[in-house]
Rosetta silent file (secondary structure, phi, psi, omega in degrees, C-alpha in Angstrom):
SEQUENCE: XXXXXXXXXXXXXXXXXXXXXXXXXXXXXXXXXXXXXXXXXXXXXXXXXXXXXXXXXXXXXXXXXXXXXXXXXXXXXXXXXXXXXXXXXXXXXXXXXXXXXXXXXXXXXXXXXXXXXXXXXXXXXXXXXXXXXXXXXXXXXXXXXXXXXXXXXXXXXXXXXXXXXXXXXXXXXXXXXXXXXXXXXXXXXXXXXXXXXXXXXXXX
SCORE:     score description
SCORE:     0.000 S_00000001
   1 L     0.000  -34.662 -178.607  -17.430   21.970   -1.526 S_00000001
   2 H   -62.145  -39.360 -179.572  -15.130   19.102   -0.516 S_00000001
   3 H   -65.376  -34.632  179.710  -17.402   16.514   -2.130 S_00000001
   4 H   -66.069  -44.480  179.019  -17.363   18.505   -5.385 S_00000001
   5 H   -64.286  -42.209 -179.199  -13.549   18.595   -5.469 S_00000001
   6 H   -65.408  -28.845 -178.538  -13.356   14.902   -4.577 S_00000001
   7 H   -57.318  -30.514 -178.595  -15.808   14.060   -7.377 S_00000001
   8 H   -61.420  -31.681 -179.462  -13.087   14.783   -9.961 S_00000001
   9 H   -63.232  -26.998 -179.637  -11.108   11.737   -8.817 S_00000001
  10 H   -94.245  -41.413 -179.604  -13.981    9.517   -9.986 S_00000001
  11 H   -66.126  -35.091 -176.091  -15.167   11.463  -13.048 S_00000001
  12 L  -114.256   36.087  173.391  -11.661   11.760  -14.469 S_00000001
  13 L   -62.971  138.883 -176.036  -10.284    8.410  -13.422 S_00000001
  14 H   -56.039  -24.233  179.300   -7.642    7.361  -15.984 S_00000001
  15 H   -63.831  -30.043 -176.896   -9.669    4.280  -16.966 S_00000001
  16 H   -79.273  -20.389 -169.163  -12.358    6.479  -18.562 S_00000001
  17 H   -64.882  -43.364  179.278   -9.973    8.552  -20.689 S_00000001
  18 H   -60.810  -44.618 -179.048   -9.294    6.133  -23.626 S_00000001
  19 H   -71.197  -31.813  176.754  -12.994    5.472  -24.263 S_00000001
  20 H   -65.367  -43.563  177.934  -13.799    9.173  -23.782 S_00000001
  21 H   -65.099  -38.103  178.510  -11.202   10.112  -26.404 S_00000001
  22 H   -64.321  -46.148  179.053  -12.498    7.419  -28.768 S_00000001
  23 H   -62.469  -42.094  179.118  -16.101    8.615  -28.428 S_00000001
  24 H   -62.772  -40.719  179.306  -15.005   12.226  -28.963 S_00000001
  25 H   -60.157  -47.704 -177.949  -13.086   11.246  -32.101 S_00000001
  26 H   -65.804  -27.220  177.371  -16.083    9.523  -33.676 S_00000001
  27 H   -79.273  -27.448 -173.351  -18.267   12.563  -32.926 S_00000001
  28 H   -97.502  -35.732 -173.301  -15.751   15.059  -34.328 S_00000001
  29 L   -58.971  136.516  176.823  -14.099   13.329  -37.293 S_00000001
  30 L   -78.750   -8.824  178.910  -15.367   14.378  -40.738 S_00000001
  31 L   -65.900  140.453  175.881  -14.645   10.857  -42.045 S_00000001
  32 L   -86.255  125.060  175.611  -17.758    8.825  -42.821 S_00000001
  33 L  -132.331  132.398  179.651  -17.881    5.586  -40.887 S_00000001
  34 L   -57.409  141.273 -177.921  -20.943    3.283  -40.772 S_00000001
  35 H   -57.138  -41.370  177.982  -22.758    3.434  -37.441 S_00000001
  36 H   -60.162  -35.600  178.412  -22.469   -0.341  -36.795 S_00000001
  37 H   -66.075  -44.365  179.635  -18.682   -0.071  -37.197 S_00000001
  38 H   -60.563  -45.977 -179.896  -18.510    2.836  -34.758 S_00000001
  39 H   -62.924  -39.482 -179.840  -20.601    0.949  -32.192 S_00000001
  40 H   -65.531  -41.961  179.092  -18.462   -2.174  -32.608 S_00000001
  41 H   -65.708  -43.706  179.219  -15.227   -0.199  -32.101 S_00000001
  42 H   -62.028  -41.353  179.979  -16.632    1.605  -29.045 S_00000001
  43 H   -65.786  -46.142 -178.912  -17.796   -1.673  -27.541 S_00000001
  44 H   -61.877  -44.014 -178.074  -14.481   -3.428  -28.178 S_00000001
  45 H   -70.019  -37.381  178.206  -12.437   -0.558  -26.746 S_00000001
  46 H   -66.000  -38.443  178.061  -14.704   -0.173  -23.703 S_00000001
  47 H   -65.182  -45.165 -175.905  -14.416   -3.898  -22.956 S_00000001
  48 H   -73.076  -39.460 -172.398  -10.635   -3.880  -23.335 S_00000001
  49 H   -99.251  -12.049  179.635   -9.807   -0.605  -21.593 S_00000001
  50 H  -118.415  -60.751 -171.755  -12.520   -0.430  -18.911 S_00000001
  51 H   -69.561  -45.223  179.901  -14.206   -3.742  -18.100 S_00000001
  52 H   -64.834  -43.900  174.974  -11.193   -6.072  -18.356 S_00000001
  53 H   -60.395  -35.884  178.076   -8.951   -3.793  -16.217 S_00000001
  54 H   -65.719  -42.720  177.079  -11.711   -3.611  -13.581 S_00000001
  55 H   -62.321  -42.095  178.696  -11.981   -7.408  -13.531 S_00000001
  56 H   -62.706  -38.489  177.876   -8.186   -7.617  -13.299 S_00000001
  57 H   -61.686  -46.149 -179.594   -8.257   -5.143  -10.392 S_00000001
  58 H   -65.416  -32.777  174.705  -10.762   -7.261   -8.442 S_00000001
  59 H   -63.096  -46.715  178.357   -8.617  -10.322   -9.098 S_00000001
  60 H   -63.877  -37.914  179.864   -5.581   -8.522   -7.677 S_00000001
  61 H   -65.932  -41.595  178.160   -7.633   -7.270   -4.742 S_00000001
  62 H   -64.918  -28.236  177.917   -8.835  -10.795   -3.917 S_00000001
  63 L   -84.648   -4.716  179.351   -5.204  -11.936   -4.026 S_00000001
  64 L    78.323   19.063 -177.429   -4.275   -9.132   -1.634 S_00000001
  65 L   -91.361  -19.263  173.609   -1.979   -7.418   -4.154 S_00000001
  66 L  -135.384  158.264 -177.471   -3.899   -4.100   -4.213 S_00000001
  67 L  -110.359  -33.679 -178.401   -6.019   -2.311   -1.623 S_00000001
  68 L  -147.953  164.208 -179.680   -8.066    0.257   -3.527 S_00000001
  69 L   -66.449  -19.413 -179.910   -8.944    1.385   -7.046 S_00000001
  70 L   -76.276  -15.457  179.274   -6.812    4.498   -6.488 S_00000001
  71 L    50.258   58.259 -173.492   -3.650    2.305   -6.338 S_00000001
  72 L   -67.521  -32.355 -177.659   -2.129    4.560   -3.697 S_00000001
  73 L   -85.161  141.813 -178.489    0.963    2.425   -3.105 S_00000001
  74 H   -59.542  -44.992 -177.984    3.825    2.510   -5.626 S_00000001
  75 H   -65.969  -31.754 -179.902    4.221   -1.286   -5.679 S_00000001
  76 H   -63.777  -23.410 -173.118    0.465   -1.782   -6.207 S_00000001
  77 H   -81.380  -21.361 -168.516    0.669    0.063   -9.518 S_00000001
  78 H   -64.404  -52.126 -179.588    3.200   -2.112  -11.303 S_00000001
  79 H   -63.931  -47.982  177.754    1.084   -5.116  -12.305 S_00000001
  80 H   -59.007  -39.175 -179.239   -2.004   -3.055  -13.315 S_00000001
  81 H   -69.450  -40.945  176.906    0.145   -0.682  -15.375 S_00000001
  82 H   -64.319  -41.691  178.416    2.003   -3.495  -17.108 S_00000001
  83 H   -62.717  -40.348 -179.580   -1.311   -5.246  -17.812 S_00000001
  84 H   -66.449  -35.510  176.014   -2.759   -2.012  -19.223 S_00000001
  85 H   -61.544  -39.919  177.856    0.224   -1.661  -21.578 S_00000001
  86 H   -65.728  -36.885  176.899   -0.560   -5.143  -22.943 S_00000001
  87 H   -64.601  -42.780  179.188   -4.194   -4.125  -23.421 S_00000001
  88 H   -62.178  -39.452  176.409   -3.111   -1.032  -25.353 S_00000001
  89 H   -63.068  -37.050  177.092   -0.949   -3.190  -27.623 S_00000001
  90 H   -63.881  -44.628  178.511   -4.011   -5.397  -28.240 S_00000001
  91 H   -60.870  -45.827 -176.754   -6.105   -2.360  -29.206 S_00000001
  92 H   -65.975  -35.751 -174.087   -3.403   -1.049  -31.541 S_00000001
  93 H   -92.823  -18.808 -174.798   -2.796   -4.366  -33.290 S_00000001
  94 H  -126.605  -23.189 -176.332   -6.304   -5.790  -33.522 S_00000001
  95 H  -101.796  -42.072 -175.336   -8.940   -3.056  -33.078 S_00000001
  96 L  -102.960   54.522 -179.930   -7.543    0.038  -34.798 S_00000001
  97 L   -95.662  126.018  179.047   -6.393   -1.584  -38.005 S_00000001
  98 L   124.242  147.353 -176.942   -6.804    0.505  -41.140 S_00000001
  99 H   -63.217  -28.334 -178.144   -5.964    3.990  -42.396 S_00000001
 100 H   -67.317  -14.326  178.794   -9.405    5.303  -41.437 S_00000001
 101 H  -110.151   21.033 -174.744   -8.450    4.888  -37.765 S_00000001
 102 H   -57.877  -44.135 -178.321   -5.016    6.506  -38.088 S_00000001
 103 H   -64.338  -42.241  176.313   -5.785    9.373  -35.699 S_00000001
 104 H   -65.438  -36.385  178.213   -7.137    6.997  -33.069 S_00000001
 105 H   -60.104  -43.837  177.848   -4.106    4.762  -33.600 S_00000001
 106 H   -66.775  -36.453  177.241   -1.831    7.698  -32.782 S_00000001
 107 H   -59.211  -48.774 -179.088   -4.021    8.543  -29.768 S_00000001
 108 H   -72.834  -29.754  173.439   -3.618    5.067  -28.322 S_00000001
 109 H   -63.799  -41.047  176.301    0.085    5.001  -29.226 S_00000001
 110 H   -61.141  -42.135  177.078    0.446    8.189  -27.207 S_00000001
 111 H   -62.302  -40.281  179.347   -1.358    6.535  -24.279 S_00000001
 112 H   -62.674  -47.304  178.825    0.993    3.560  -24.591 S_00000001
 113 H   -60.986  -42.286  177.855    4.114    5.767  -24.519 S_00000001
 114 H   -60.591  -43.597 -178.929    2.708    7.663  -21.534 S_00000001
 115 H   -65.661  -38.728  178.997    1.979    4.383  -19.728 S_00000001
 116 H   -65.481  -41.941  178.072    5.479    3.053  -20.430 S_00000001
 117 H   -62.938  -45.240 -179.974    7.064    6.242  -19.065 S_00000001
 118 H   -63.198  -40.285  178.862    4.849    6.079  -15.950 S_00000001
 119 H   -64.397  -41.368  178.436    5.680    2.400  -15.463 S_00000001
 120 H   -62.683  -44.077  177.255    9.407    3.145  -15.774 S_00000001
 121 H   -62.846  -35.893  179.642    9.132    5.931  -13.189 S_00000001
 122 H   -64.363  -37.688  177.627    7.190    3.554  -10.969 S_00000001
 123 H   -59.009  -35.647  178.146   10.040    1.032  -11.079 S_00000001
 124 L   -89.422   18.842  173.491   12.245    3.801   -9.667 S_00000001
 125 L    64.705   31.835  174.697    9.614    4.348   -6.940 S_00000001
 126 L  -107.317  118.801 -173.494    8.292    7.628   -8.334 S_00000001
 127 L   -94.724   86.540  178.148    4.487    7.781   -8.075 S_00000001
 128 L   -71.351  152.742 -179.804    3.343    9.954  -10.954 S_00000001
 129 L   -76.747  110.930  178.377   -0.312   11.058  -10.996 S_00000001
 130 H   -69.257  -32.768  177.738   -2.243    8.722  -13.290 S_00000001
 131 H   -61.502  -46.711  179.812   -5.300   10.988  -13.036 S_00000001
 132 H   -67.507  -36.772  174.888   -3.352   13.961  -14.402 S_00000001
 133 H   -55.882  -48.298 -175.654   -1.806   11.769  -17.086 S_00000001
 134 H   -65.528  -51.941 -176.171   -5.258   10.731  -18.251 S_00000001
 135 H   -70.962  -33.024  177.059   -7.022   14.088  -18.280 S_00000001
 136 H   -68.900  -40.132  177.647   -3.966   15.899  -19.730 S_00000001
 137 H   -63.745  -42.819  178.289   -3.664   13.303  -22.490 S_00000001
 138 H   -63.984  -43.071  179.227   -7.357   13.615  -23.351 S_00000001
 139 H   -61.185  -45.939  179.176   -7.120   17.416  -23.375 S_00000001
 140 H   -62.386  -38.527  179.366   -4.082   17.349  -25.659 S_00000001
 141 H   -63.702  -45.159  179.922   -5.860   14.901  -27.984 S_00000001
 142 H   -64.935  -39.959  176.970   -8.949   17.114  -28.265 S_00000001
 143 H   -61.296  -42.743 -178.729   -6.789   20.184  -28.928 S_00000001
 144 H   -65.681  -45.940 -178.324   -4.936   18.297  -31.666 S_00000001
 145 H   -72.338  -25.917  172.683   -7.993   16.986  -33.479 S_00000001
 146 H   -63.220  -41.068  178.629   -9.588   20.438  -33.237 S_00000001
 147 H   -70.831  -45.597 -176.042   -6.497   21.761  -35.030 S_00000001
 148 H   -64.450  -43.194 -176.260   -6.236   18.873  -37.511 S_00000001
 149 H   -95.771    0.355  179.097   -9.908   18.949  -38.559 S_00000001
 150 L    62.325   37.780 -178.196  -10.374   22.718  -38.225 S_00000001
 151 L  -104.153  134.511  179.231  -13.238   22.246  -35.781 S_00000001
 152 L   -79.954  105.946  179.922  -14.144   24.874  -33.182 S_00000001
 153 L  -120.396   35.471 -174.242  -14.055   23.027  -29.853 S_00000001
 154 H   -55.187  -47.157 -176.123  -13.398   26.063  -27.653 S_00000001
 155 H   -68.773  -37.041  178.045  -15.992   25.188  -25.007 S_00000001
 156 H   -66.142  -45.378 -179.949  -14.925   21.539  -24.826 S_00000001
 157 H   -64.046  -41.807  178.497  -11.262   22.489  -24.508 S_00000001
 158 H   -60.560  -41.799  178.560  -12.100   25.131  -21.876 S_00000001
 159 H   -64.438  -41.086 -179.663  -13.996   22.509  -19.863 S_00000001
 160 H   -67.273  -37.557  176.054  -11.110   20.037  -20.121 S_00000001
 161 H   -64.248  -40.667  174.856   -8.608   22.690  -19.000 S_00000001
 162 H   -62.141  -39.802 -178.858  -10.892   23.404  -16.036 S_00000001
 163 H   -64.115  -32.772  176.962  -11.072   19.653  -15.406 S_00000001
 164 H   -63.460  -44.803  177.157   -7.289   19.467  -15.208 S_00000001
 165 H   -66.682  -38.516  178.275   -7.283   22.044  -12.418 S_00000001
 166 H   -61.914  -46.180  179.816  -10.269   20.346  -10.794 S_00000001
 167 H   -64.448  -43.680  179.226   -8.509   16.982  -10.871 S_00000001
 168 H   -60.975  -42.423  178.597   -5.250   18.429   -9.519 S_00000001
 169 H   -62.542  -39.646 -179.939   -7.157   20.084   -6.647 S_00000001
 170 H   -63.974  -44.141 -178.285   -8.893   16.790   -5.901 S_00000001
 171 H   -68.544  -34.015  177.247   -5.653   14.831   -5.769 S_00000001
 172 H   -70.874  -41.945  179.491   -4.013   17.435   -3.529 S_00000001
 173 H   -60.522  -38.597 -179.985   -7.028   17.549   -1.212 S_00000001
 174 L   -82.020    0.305 -179.560   -6.903   13.774   -0.827 S_00000001
 175 L    56.097   36.138 -179.520   -3.133   14.016   -0.233 S_00000001
 176 L   -85.987  -26.289 -176.506   -2.643   11.452   -2.987 S_00000001
 177 L  -147.357  157.312  171.328    0.126   13.360   -4.779 S_00000001
 178 L   -88.014  169.136  179.012    2.603   16.172   -4.435 S_00000001
 179 H   -60.855  -38.943 -178.697    2.632   19.128   -6.826 S_00000001
 180 H   -66.000  -36.663  178.556    5.666   17.707   -8.658 S_00000001
 181 H   -67.593  -35.143  177.324    3.900   14.364   -9.221 S_00000001
 182 H   -69.635  -43.373  179.667    0.892   16.203  -10.670 S_00000001
 183 H   -65.017  -41.111  177.242    3.056   18.349  -12.963 S_00000001
 184 H   -61.220  -43.721  177.954    4.990   15.279  -14.118 S_00000001
 185 H   -60.124  -40.427  179.455    1.703   13.520  -14.864 S_00000001
 186 H   -60.861  -48.286 -176.180    0.522   16.520  -16.872 S_00000001
 187 H   -68.862  -44.963 -176.817    3.641   16.579  -19.062 S_00000001
 188 H   -76.983  -13.547  172.857    3.970   12.848  -19.714 S_00000001
 189 H   -82.645  -40.526 -173.231    0.243   12.680  -20.442 S_00000001
 190 H   -86.244  -41.974 -171.552    0.120   15.617  -22.850 S_00000001
 191 H   -61.993  -43.738  176.932    3.466   15.607  -24.678 S_00000001
 192 H   -60.330  -37.788  179.004    3.172   12.185  -26.402 S_00000001
 193 H   -65.187  -48.618 -178.460   -0.290   13.148  -27.685 S_00000001
 194 H   -61.747  -45.537 -176.918    0.833   16.542  -28.972 S_00000001
 195 H   -68.668  -44.489 -176.813    3.994   15.213  -30.636 S_00000001
 196 H   -69.882  -44.826 -176.348    2.430   12.121  -32.246 S_00000001
 197 H   -71.642  -37.532  176.436   -0.763   13.752  -33.519 S_00000001
 198 H   -69.059  -34.823  174.408    0.998   16.823  -34.852 S_00000001
 199 H   -62.151  -42.242  178.107    3.551   14.510  -36.516 S_00000001
 200 H   -60.651  -43.661 -179.101    0.648   12.636  -38.135 S_00000001
 201 H   -63.066  -38.420 -178.544   -0.780   15.922  -39.413 S_00000001
 202 H   -68.307  -45.275 -175.671    2.596   16.959  -40.883 S_00000001
 203 H   -74.599  -22.247  178.241    3.274   13.669  -42.698 S_00000001
 204 L   -91.559    0.000    0.000   -0.266   13.470  -44.085 S_00000001
């Protein structure tokens, strides 16, 4: 049972969440987008939000600035988080250009705001749960696009809600976070997504 709980830390690592949300959007959106365009966007976002951060992590590890991919130490998180904010700005300004990607633009803006809040808390030596931020943000995004597009995603949302509890249990079992750090991660992950996407729905 312990291995199953621990598995959540890898399946729902925050690095996977942006590309997971992007893939979900392209599968759910009623907008018609040519398949080559979708593949190009998925490839660009996966390179920027997954592969480049991993390369950056190994660079930091070789320099002795981080010890593990979990970034357990508060100081270890600062450079990766700042670097990730710059990557998100790159995605917003160069990859998601155009009205047809407005919902994704708001999704990544929400991730950026969440990352900035987490980075600010980190400066004050508060180690918020990045795992909970990621899975809560993805869950909020799926709930919002289900509402915006009138799509029944009950089973997907139920699984993501289960995944939030699964992830929280995993982080507690590994003694990586306190309950307050997990709850903080949940709120700063979900609230920017809910507020931005619902705002988009209201103004459109």
